[in-house]
N, CA, C and O atoms as CSV, one atom per row, in Angstrom:
chain,resi,resn,atom,element,x,y,z
A,1,MET,N,N,-27.350,20.348,-7.956
A,1,MET,CA,C,-27.689,19.142,-7.234
A,1,MET,C,C,-28.448,18.197,-8.159
A,1,MET,O,O,-29.395,18.607,-8.830
A,2,MET,N,N,-28.043,16.966,-8.191
A,2,MET,CA,C,-28.675,15.952,-9.041
A,2,MET,C,C,-29.763,15.230,-8.246
A,2,MET,O,O,-29.488,14.632,-7.206
A,3,LEU,N,N,-30.967,15.291,-8.733
A,3,LEU,CA,C,-32.073,14.600,-8.072
A,3,LEU,C,C,-32.090,13.142,-8.501
A,3,LEU,O,O,-31.696,12.837,-9.626
A,4,PRO,N,N,-32.528,12.241,-7.651
A,4,PRO,CA,C,-32.597,10.834,-8.051
A,4,PRO,C,C,-33.610,10.645,-9.169
A,4,PRO,O,O,-34.615,11.351,-9.251
A,5,TYR,N,N,-33.321,9.680,-10.023
A,5,TYR,CA,C,-34.223,9.382,-11.136
A,5,TYR,C,C,-35.504,8.755,-10.617
A,5,TYR,O,O,-35.479,7.785,-9.860
A,6,THR,N,N,-36.608,9.320,-11.034
A,6,THR,CA,C,-37.902,8.699,-10.757
A,6,THR,C,C,-38.654,8.640,-12.072
A,6,THR,O,O,-38.905,9.682,-12.679
A,7,PRO,N,N,-39.019,7.455,-12.530
A,7,PRO,CA,C,-39.676,7.341,-13.825
A,7,PRO,C,C,-41.041,8.010,-13.804
A,7,PRO,O,O,-41.771,7.916,-12.817
A,8,PRO,N,N,-41.391,8.699,-14.913
A,8,PRO,CA,C,-42.687,9.359,-14.975
A,8,PRO,C,C,-43.842,8.378,-15.122
A,8,PRO,O,O,-44.998,8.724,-14.879
A,9,HIS,N,N,-43.524,7.174,-15.514
A,9,HIS,CA,C,-44.550,6.152,-15.727
A,9,HIS,C,C,-44.070,4.862,-15.085
A,9,HIS,O,O,-42.881,4.715,-14.801
A,10,ASP,N,N,-44.957,3.951,-14.860
A,10,ASP,CA,C,-44.574,2.645,-14.331
A,10,ASP,C,C,-44.318,1.667,-15.469
A,10,ASP,O,O,-44.704,0.501,-15.389
A,11,LEU,N,N,-43.672,2.139,-16.524
A,11,LEU,CA,C,-43.379,1.278,-17.654
A,11,LEU,C,C,-42.015,0.640,-17.464
A,11,LEU,O,O,-41.064,1.297,-17.041
A,12,LEU,N,N,-41.928,-0.612,-17.770
A,12,LEU,CA,C,-40.652,-1.297,-17.763
A,12,LEU,C,C,-40.422,-1.819,-19.172
A,12,LEU,O,O,-41.361,-2.240,-19.848
A,13,PHE,N,N,-39.162,-1.790,-19.614
A,13,PHE,CA,C,-38.854,-2.262,-20.950
A,13,PHE,C,C,-38.800,-3.778,-21.027
A,13,PHE,O,O,-38.912,-4.348,-22.112
A,14,SER,N,N,-38.633,-4.424,-19.908
A,14,SER,CA,C,-38.536,-5.878,-19.935
A,14,SER,C,C,-38.894,-6.403,-18.557
A,14,SER,O,O,-39.201,-5.644,-17.637
A,15,ASP,N,N,-38.848,-7.711,-18.442
A,15,ASP,CA,C,-39.079,-8.307,-17.132
A,15,ASP,C,C,-37.763,-8.459,-16.371
A,15,ASP,O,O,-37.715,-9.084,-15.311
A,16,SER,N,N,-36.700,-7.880,-16.924
A,16,SER,CA,C,-35.384,-7.987,-16.308
A,16,SER,C,C,-35.046,-6.707,-15.544
A,16,SER,O,O,-34.904,-5.652,-16.161
A,17,PRO,N,N,-34.914,-6.772,-14.234
A,17,PRO,CA,C,-34.532,-5.588,-13.463
A,17,PRO,C,C,-33.186,-5.027,-13.905
A,17,PRO,O,O,-32.955,-3.820,-13.833
A,18,GLU,N,N,-32.298,-5.912,-14.363
A,18,GLU,CA,C,-30.983,-5.446,-14.819
A,18,GLU,C,C,-31.102,-4.546,-16.047
A,18,GLU,O,O,-30.463,-3.496,-16.113
A,19,ARG,N,N,-31.923,-4.956,-17.024
A,19,ARG,CA,C,-32.117,-4.136,-18.229
A,19,ARG,C,C,-32.781,-2.810,-17.879
A,19,ARG,O,O,-32.403,-1.767,-18.413
A,20,ASP,N,N,-33.753,-2.843,-16.998
A,20,ASP,CA,C,-34.436,-1.616,-16.621
A,20,ASP,C,C,-33.505,-0.685,-15.861
A,20,ASP,O,O,-33.580,0.531,-16.039
A,21,SER,N,N,-32.634,-1.222,-15.022
A,21,SER,CA,C,-31.697,-0.361,-14.295
A,21,SER,C,C,-30.676,0.239,-15.255
A,21,SER,O,O,-30.190,1.345,-15.020
A,22,GLN,N,N,-30.342,-0.475,-16.337
A,22,GLN,CA,C,-29.441,0.080,-17.337
A,22,GLN,C,C,-30.087,1.276,-18.032
A,22,GLN,O,O,-29.420,2.276,-18.297
A,23,PHE,N,N,-31.378,1.177,-18.325
A,23,PHE,CA,C,-32.085,2.297,-18.941
A,23,PHE,C,C,-32.121,3.492,-17.991
A,23,PHE,O,O,-31.886,4.625,-18.410
A,24,LYS,N,N,-32.413,3.245,-16.723
A,24,LYS,CA,C,-32.448,4.334,-15.741
A,24,LYS,C,C,-31.076,4.982,-15.599
A,24,LYS,O,O,-30.981,6.202,-15.459
A,25,ALA,N,N,-30.015,4.183,-15.635
A,25,ALA,CA,C,-28.660,4.721,-15.554
A,25,ALA,C,C,-28.361,5.589,-16.769
A,25,ALA,O,O,-27.682,6.609,-16.647
A,26,LEU,N,N,-28.857,5.199,-17.933
A,26,LEU,CA,C,-28.670,5.987,-19.144
A,26,LEU,C,C,-29.341,7.348,-19.011
A,26,LEU,O,O,-28.770,8.368,-19.397
A,27,VAL,N,N,-30.543,7.360,-18.470
A,27,VAL,CA,C,-31.260,8.624,-18.274
A,27,VAL,C,C,-30.487,9.528,-17.317
A,27,VAL,O,O,-30.336,10.724,-17.568
A,28,MET,N,N,-30.005,8.955,-16.228
A,28,MET,CA,C,-29.272,9.753,-15.245
A,28,MET,C,C,-27.954,10.267,-15.824
A,28,MET,O,O,-27.596,11.423,-15.598
A,29,THR,N,N,-27.232,9.436,-16.562
A,29,THR,CA,C,-25.957,9.822,-17.147
A,29,THR,C,C,-26.145,10.946,-18.152
A,29,THR,O,O,-25.300,11.834,-18.262
A,30,SER,N,N,-27.246,10.910,-18.883
A,30,SER,CA,C,-27.479,11.945,-19.890
A,30,SER,C,C,-27.608,13.321,-19.245
A,30,SER,O,O,-27.340,14.331,-19.896
A,31,GLY,N,N,-28.005,13.377,-18.005
A,31,GLY,CA,C,-28.123,14.657,-17.312
A,31,GLY,C,C,-26.795,15.245,-16.907
A,31,GLY,O,O,-26.722,16.433,-16.591
A,32,ASN,N,N,-25.746,14.455,-16.907
A,32,ASN,CA,C,-24.417,14.925,-16.535
A,32,ASN,C,C,-23.599,15.364,-17.737
A,32,ASN,O,O,-22.382,15.504,-17.623
A,33,ARG,N,N,-24.217,15.582,-18.867
A,33,ARG,CA,C,-23.497,15.899,-20.095
A,33,ARG,C,C,-23.410,17.398,-20.361
A,33,ARG,O,O,-23.207,17.802,-21.507
A,34,SER,N,N,-23.554,18.207,-19.368
A,34,SER,CA,C,-23.402,19.664,-19.486
A,34,SER,C,C,-24.247,20.251,-20.608
A,34,SER,O,O,-23.742,21.007,-21.437
A,35,GLY,N,N,-25.502,19.915,-20.635
A,35,GLY,CA,C,-26.421,20.510,-21.601
A,35,GLY,C,C,-26.471,19.814,-22.943
A,35,GLY,O,O,-27.268,20.202,-23.797
A,36,LEU,N,N,-25.648,18.799,-23.163
A,36,LEU,CA,C,-25.701,18.082,-24.431
A,36,LEU,C,C,-26.907,17.162,-24.435
A,36,LEU,O,O,-27.161,16.450,-23.464
A,37,ASP,N,N,-27.640,17.181,-25.524
A,37,ASP,CA,C,-28.825,16.331,-25.642
A,37,ASP,C,C,-28.452,14.972,-26.214
A,37,ASP,O,O,-27.563,14.865,-27.059
A,38,VAL,N,N,-29.132,13.947,-25.751
A,38,VAL,CA,C,-28.997,12.615,-26.333
A,38,VAL,C,C,-29.928,12.585,-27.533
A,38,VAL,O,O,-31.129,12.822,-27.401
A,39,LYS,N,N,-29.376,12.294,-28.698
A,39,LYS,CA,C,-30.178,12.281,-29.922
A,39,LYS,C,C,-30.657,10.867,-30.260
A,39,LYS,O,O,-31.810,10.665,-30.642
A,40,ILE,N,N,-29.752,9.892,-30.114
A,40,ILE,CA,C,-30.067,8.515,-30.491
A,40,ILE,C,C,-29.579,7.577,-29.392
A,40,ILE,O,O,-28.469,7.727,-28.881
A,41,VAL,N,N,-30.415,6.615,-29.039
A,41,VAL,CA,C,-30.020,5.540,-28.135
A,41,VAL,C,C,-29.886,4.292,-29.000
A,41,VAL,O,O,-30.860,3.824,-29.591
A,42,HIS,N,N,-28.670,3.761,-29.067
A,42,HIS,CA,C,-28.393,2.560,-29.857
A,42,HIS,C,C,-28.562,1.343,-28.958
A,42,HIS,O,O,-28.032,1.293,-27.848
A,43,LEU,N,N,-29.302,0.370,-29.454
A,43,LEU,CA,C,-29.550,-0.855,-28.698
A,43,LEU,C,C,-29.297,-2.050,-29.602
A,43,LEU,O,O,-29.834,-2.131,-30.707
A,44,LYS,N,N,-28.478,-2.972,-29.124
A,44,LYS,CA,C,-28.260,-4.222,-29.850
A,44,LYS,C,C,-29.162,-5.263,-29.211
A,44,LYS,O,O,-29.127,-5.483,-28.000
A,45,LEU,N,N,-29.972,-5.899,-30.052
A,45,LEU,CA,C,-30.976,-6.837,-29.575
A,45,LEU,C,C,-30.774,-8.180,-30.265
A,45,LEU,O,O,-30.921,-8.284,-31.483
A,46,GLY,N,N,-30.439,-9.200,-29.493
A,46,GLY,CA,C,-30.246,-10.539,-30.061
A,46,GLY,C,C,-31.558,-11.110,-30.543
A,46,GLY,O,O,-32.616,-10.830,-29.978
A,47,VAL,N,N,-31.486,-11.912,-31.589
A,47,VAL,CA,C,-32.688,-12.469,-32.198
A,47,VAL,C,C,-33.467,-13.345,-31.212
A,47,VAL,O,O,-34.684,-13.484,-31.342
A,48,PHE,N,N,-32.788,-13.932,-30.236
A,48,PHE,CA,C,-33.451,-14.750,-29.230
A,48,PHE,C,C,-33.501,-14.054,-27.868
A,48,PHE,O,O,-33.507,-14.724,-26.835
A,49,SER,N,N,-33.537,-12.747,-27.854
A,49,SER,CA,C,-33.538,-11.999,-26.591
A,49,SER,C,C,-34.895,-12.011,-25.903
A,49,SER,O,O,-35.002,-11.604,-24.746
A,50,ASP,N,N,-35.919,-12.464,-26.586
A,50,ASP,CA,C,-37.274,-12.512,-26.037
A,50,ASP,C,C,-37.806,-11.121,-25.717
A,50,ASP,O,O,-38.580,-10.940,-24.777
A,51,VAL,N,N,-37.379,-10.140,-26.513
A,51,VAL,CA,C,-37.880,-8.777,-26.390
A,51,VAL,C,C,-38.603,-8.449,-27.691
A,51,VAL,O,O,-38.054,-8.646,-28.775
A,52,ASP,N,N,-39.813,-7.956,-27.588
A,52,ASP,CA,C,-40.602,-7.599,-28.762
A,52,ASP,C,C,-40.124,-6.239,-29.274
A,52,ASP,O,O,-40.396,-5.205,-28.665
A,53,LYS,N,N,-39.415,-6.256,-30.395
A,53,LYS,CA,C,-38.825,-5.047,-30.960
A,53,LYS,C,C,-39.893,-3.984,-31.253
A,53,LYS,O,O,-39.697,-2.806,-30.953
A,54,ALA,N,N,-41.003,-4.396,-31.830
A,54,ALA,CA,C,-42.075,-3.456,-32.172
A,54,ALA,C,C,-42.659,-2.805,-30.919
A,54,ALA,O,O,-42.925,-1.604,-30.904
A,55,ALA,N,N,-42.855,-3.598,-29.876
A,55,ALA,CA,C,-43.395,-3.053,-28.625
A,55,ALA,C,C,-42.413,-2.102,-27.972
A,55,ALA,O,O,-42.810,-1.086,-27.402
A,56,LEU,N,N,-41.135,-2.428,-28.053
A,56,LEU,CA,C,-40.107,-1.566,-27.489
A,56,LEU,C,C,-40.066,-0.224,-28.211
A,56,LEU,O,O,-39.996,0.828,-27.576
A,57,LEU,N,N,-40.108,-0.266,-29.530
A,57,LEU,CA,C,-40.118,0.979,-30.310
A,57,LEU,C,C,-41.383,1.798,-30.024
A,57,LEU,O,O,-41.333,3.023,-29.912
A,58,PHE,N,N,-42.501,1.107,-29.910
A,58,PHE,CA,C,-43.772,1.781,-29.652
A,58,PHE,C,C,-43.775,2.472,-28.290
A,58,PHE,O,O,-44.256,3.598,-28.162
A,59,SER,N,N,-43.239,1.800,-27.279
A,59,SER,CA,C,-43.298,2.339,-25.915
A,59,SER,C,C,-42.152,3.279,-25.568
A,59,SER,O,O,-42.205,3.961,-24.545
A,60,TYR,N,N,-41.129,3.327,-26.392
A,60,TYR,CA,C,-39.933,4.129,-26.069
A,60,TYR,C,C,-40.279,5.606,-25.847
A,60,TYR,O,O,-39.882,6.200,-24.844
A,61,GLU,N,N,-41.008,6.177,-26.777
A,61,GLU,CA,C,-41.346,7.603,-26.672
A,61,GLU,C,C,-42.134,7.895,-25.391
A,61,GLU,O,O,-41.868,8.879,-24.701
A,62,LEU,N,N,-43.087,7.046,-25.086
A,62,LEU,CA,C,-43.892,7.226,-23.883
A,62,LEU,C,C,-43.039,7.076,-22.621
A,62,LEU,O,O,-43.186,7.842,-21.668
A,63,ALA,N,N,-42.156,6.092,-22.625
A,63,ALA,CA,C,-41.307,5.855,-21.450
A,63,ALA,C,C,-40.317,6.992,-21.222
A,63,ALA,O,O,-39.929,7.261,-20.085
A,64,CYS,N,N,-39.909,7.659,-22.298
A,64,CYS,CA,C,-38.939,8.752,-22.184
A,64,CYS,C,C,-39.595,10.103,-21.896
A,64,CYS,O,O,-38.906,11.068,-21.565
A,65,GLU,N,N,-40.895,10.172,-22.019
A,65,GLU,CA,C,-41.617,11.424,-21.801
A,65,GLU,C,C,-41.316,11.981,-20.409
A,65,GLU,O,O,-41.445,11.281,-19.405
A,66,GLY,N,N,-40.918,13.241,-20.371
A,66,GLY,CA,C,-40.623,13.887,-19.102
A,66,GLY,C,C,-39.243,13.587,-18.557
A,66,GLY,O,O,-38.914,13.993,-17.442
A,67,THR,N,N,-38.419,12.870,-19.339
A,67,THR,CA,C,-37.049,12.575,-18.919
A,67,THR,C,C,-36.078,13.312,-19.837
A,67,THR,O,O,-36.491,13.995,-20.774
A,68,ARG,N,N,-34.805,13.167,-19.564
A,68,ARG,CA,C,-33.786,13.815,-20.387
A,68,ARG,C,C,-33.644,13.157,-21.759
A,68,ARG,O,O,-32.959,13.693,-22.629
A,69,LEU,N,N,-34.271,12.025,-21.958
A,69,LEU,CA,C,-34.232,11.346,-23.259
A,69,LEU,C,C,-35.466,11.653,-24.095
A,69,LEU,O,O,-35.703,11.011,-25.118
A,70,GLN,N,N,-36.236,12.613,-23.671
A,70,GLN,CA,C,-37.532,12.903,-24.292
A,70,GLN,C,C,-37.450,13.127,-25.795
A,70,GLN,O,O,-38.337,12.681,-26.522
A,71,ARG,N,N,-36.433,13.791,-26.276
A,71,ARG,CA,C,-36.347,14.084,-27.710
A,71,ARG,C,C,-35.424,13.124,-28.456
A,71,ARG,O,O,-35.072,13.373,-29.608
A,72,SER,N,N,-35.037,12.043,-27.815
A,72,SER,CA,C,-34.159,11.069,-28.462
A,72,SER,C,C,-34.991,10.046,-29.232
A,72,SER,O,O,-36.207,9.948,-29.067
A,73,ARG,N,N,-34.305,9.303,-30.064
A,73,ARG,CA,C,-34.972,8.197,-30.756
A,73,ARG,C,C,-34.192,6.926,-30.484
A,73,ARG,O,O,-32.995,6.961,-30.198
A,74,LEU,N,N,-34.886,5.812,-30.576
A,74,LEU,CA,C,-34.301,4.511,-30.311
A,74,LEU,C,C,-33.957,3.839,-31.628
A,74,LEU,O,O,-34.816,3.677,-32.494
A,75,GLN,N,N,-32.704,3.451,-31.776
A,75,GLN,CA,C,-32.265,2.735,-32.970
A,75,GLN,C,C,-31.847,1.336,-32.535
A,75,GLN,O,O,-30.911,1.168,-31.753
A,76,ILE,N,N,-32.555,0.336,-33.052
A,76,ILE,CA,C,-32.307,-1.049,-32.651
A,76,ILE,C,C,-31.611,-1.806,-33.773
A,76,ILE,O,O,-32.065,-1.817,-34.917
A,77,GLU,N,N,-30.492,-2.440,-33.416
A,77,GLU,CA,C,-29.774,-3.315,-34.340
A,77,GLU,C,C,-30.042,-4.748,-33.897
A,77,GLU,O,O,-29.792,-5.102,-32.745
A,78,THR,N,N,-30.548,-5.569,-34.808
A,78,THR,CA,C,-30.811,-6.967,-34.484
A,78,THR,C,C,-29.535,-7.774,-34.714
A,78,THR,O,O,-28.968,-7.775,-35.807
A,79,ILE,N,N,-29.103,-8.454,-33.667
A,79,ILE,CA,C,-27.905,-9.286,-33.746
A,79,ILE,C,C,-28.341,-10.701,-34.135
A,79,ILE,O,O,-29.182,-11.295,-33.460
A,80,PRO,N,N,-27.776,-11.243,-35.216
A,80,PRO,CA,C,-28.204,-12.568,-35.683
A,80,PRO,C,C,-27.681,-13.697,-34.792
A,80,PRO,O,O,-26.722,-13.536,-34.037
A,81,LEU,N,N,-28.335,-14.813,-34.910
A,81,LEU,CA,C,-27.887,-16.037,-34.251
A,81,LEU,C,C,-26.738,-16.611,-35.071
A,81,LEU,O,O,-26.849,-16.764,-36.287
A,82,VAL,N,N,-25.644,-16.924,-34.405
A,82,VAL,CA,C,-24.492,-17.533,-35.081
A,82,VAL,C,C,-24.211,-18.868,-34.404
A,82,VAL,O,O,-24.050,-18.948,-33.186
A,83,ILE,N,N,-24.157,-19.903,-35.216
A,83,ILE,CA,C,-23.923,-21.259,-34.716
A,83,ILE,C,C,-22.605,-21.762,-35.295
A,83,ILE,O,O,-22.336,-21.605,-36.486
A,84,TYR,N,N,-21.794,-22.363,-34.443
A,84,TYR,CA,C,-20.545,-22.949,-34.913
A,84,TYR,C,C,-20.816,-24.384,-35.352
A,84,TYR,O,O,-21.338,-25.190,-34.582
A,85,CYS,N,N,-20.457,-24.695,-36.595
A,85,CYS,CA,C,-20.611,-26.039,-37.147
A,85,CYS,C,C,-19.272,-26.755,-36.995
A,85,CYS,O,O,-18.299,-26.430,-37.675
A,86,LYS,N,N,-19.238,-27.725,-36.099
A,86,LYS,CA,C,-17.989,-28.428,-35.814
A,86,LYS,C,C,-17.463,-29.201,-37.032
A,86,LYS,O,O,-16.273,-29.108,-37.333
A,87,PRO,N,N,-18.318,-29.967,-37.746
A,87,PRO,CA,C,-17.792,-30.685,-38.925
A,87,PRO,C,C,-17.233,-29.733,-40.006
A,87,PRO,O,O,-16.223,-30.036,-40.641
A,88,CYS,N,N,-17.893,-28.595,-40.205
A,88,CYS,CA,C,-17.436,-27.624,-41.220
A,88,CYS,C,C,-16.346,-26.706,-40.672
A,88,CYS,O,O,-15.573,-26.119,-41.430
A,89,GLN,N,N,-16.296,-26.593,-39.363
A,89,GLN,CA,C,-15.394,-25.677,-38.658
A,89,GLN,C,C,-15.618,-24.229,-39.113
A,89,GLN,O,O,-14.674,-23.479,-39.361
A,90,LYS,N,N,-16.896,-23.870,-39.214
A,90,LYS,CA,C,-17.267,-22.507,-39.632
A,90,LYS,C,C,-18.442,-22.018,-38.810
A,90,LYS,O,O,-19.242,-22.809,-38.311
A,91,ASN,N,N,-18.535,-20.721,-38.678
A,91,ASN,CA,C,-19.716,-20.092,-38.080
A,91,ASN,C,C,-20.779,-19.973,-39.153
A,91,ASN,O,O,-20.492,-19.621,-40.297
A,92,ARG,N,N,-22.008,-20.269,-38.771
A,92,ARG,CA,C,-23.126,-20.191,-39.717
A,92,ARG,C,C,-24.310,-19.483,-39.063
A,92,ARG,O,O,-24.517,-19.551,-37.852
A,93,THR,N,N,-25.069,-18.809,-39.904
A,93,THR,CA,C,-26.304,-18.174,-39.448
A,93,THR,C,C,-27.456,-18.920,-40.110
A,93,THR,O,O,-27.617,-18.850,-41.329
A,94,PRO,N,N,-28.252,-19.624,-39.332
A,94,PRO,CA,C,-29.347,-20.404,-39.934
A,94,PRO,C,C,-30.405,-19.502,-40.557
A,94,PRO,O,O,-30.810,-18.505,-39.959
A,95,SER,N,N,-30.844,-19.850,-41.743
A,95,SER,CA,C,-31.838,-19.029,-42.445
A,95,SER,C,C,-33.240,-19.224,-41.888
A,95,SER,O,O,-34.092,-18.354,-42.064
A,96,PHE,N,N,-33.505,-20.358,-41.211
A,96,PHE,CA,C,-34.852,-20.633,-40.711
A,96,PHE,C,C,-35.256,-19.734,-39.553
A,96,PHE,O,O,-36.440,-19.656,-39.227
A,97,VAL,N,N,-34.321,-19.064,-38.933
A,97,VAL,CA,C,-34.619,-18.177,-37.816
A,97,VAL,C,C,-35.256,-16.885,-38.293
A,97,VAL,O,O,-36.011,-16.253,-37.555
A,98,TYR,N,N,-34.961,-16.496,-39.501
A,98,TYR,CA,C,-35.408,-15.207,-40.015
A,98,TYR,C,C,-36.481,-15.448,-40.999
A,98,TYR,O,O,-37.018,-14.500,-41.572
């Protein structure tokens, strides 16, 4: 019998209920893997996502404590900003953002 997910802490990864429900769904799905452990959680984070990468990495271990993701690690890939330049007809990544 699968028990409903209840977070061990009142930590939220963002102010977005959608993002938090995605994390909860990940925890629940990991329990249906017939004993397979989740080793790495891959997250793509846009440069303008308004999420503090350092805070997310810092809080990940605490948020996963007591869940099926307890021994996993969070790997974050930063997705760059790409702007289409109409006169050049090319995609460009502005250097001033980084």
